[in-house]
N, C-alpha and C positions, 0 to 999 in steps of 0.2 A: 746842224748839233756839228760835235767834233770829236772823233772816234776818240774810245775811254781808254787809251793806254794803259791806266792804274790798273784797267781791269785786266789784263792782259797779263800785264807785267806781274802780277798778283795770281794768276790760274798757269801760268809757265811758271812760276815758281814755284808751285806745288805740284809742279811733273802732272799737269792733266788737260787732257783735249778739252772742245767743248763738247764732244762727246759723252766724256767723265763728268763734266758739271751737268750738265742737260740728266744724266742720271743723276748727282745727285739733289741736283734744287725741283726737279721735276719739270724743268722748264724745257721747252723745245731746241732742239740744238742749233735751227730755223734762227727761234725770236734770240740766244744769245750771241748769234752771231749778229744780227742786227742792234741787236745795244751793245755790243762790242764797238762796231764799226759805227756806231754816234746817229744808226737812223732809227732806233725807237729806245724809246724814257721805261725802264720799268716802273715800274709800281716800290711803292716803298716795301709793302712784303717780300715782293719779288728780290730787291736789290740789300732786304735783310738777307734771303738764304743764299743768293749767290752770294755775300759777304761771310757769313756763316761757313758756307762752302772752300769758298779760298784761305780762310783764314785771316782774313783782315776784318776793316770796321768799314759799314755803312756808310758813314759819313766821307770816309777818304778814297770810298772809289767812286761815289753818288754827291758829291756833294750838294749841286743841287736839288737834288729831292731833300738836303736836310737843314737848309741856311736859316738860321733862323730858331730849330725846334730845343737844339739841347743849352742855347744861350743866356 
């Protein structure tokens, strides 16, 4: 897996730390770190929570989870 640059950019643009994102999503900061660094793939529900918190679309942050779903 590779680093999720889109997630990190969206988080930083919104002025959020991983701890802030963890507080808003209920996903542990340690898990968010693994997701952001590409060592863990979130569930679709986690991806939706993260995207909502950083004001983005889940498909933009995690395209591999949503390929073919909205075509």
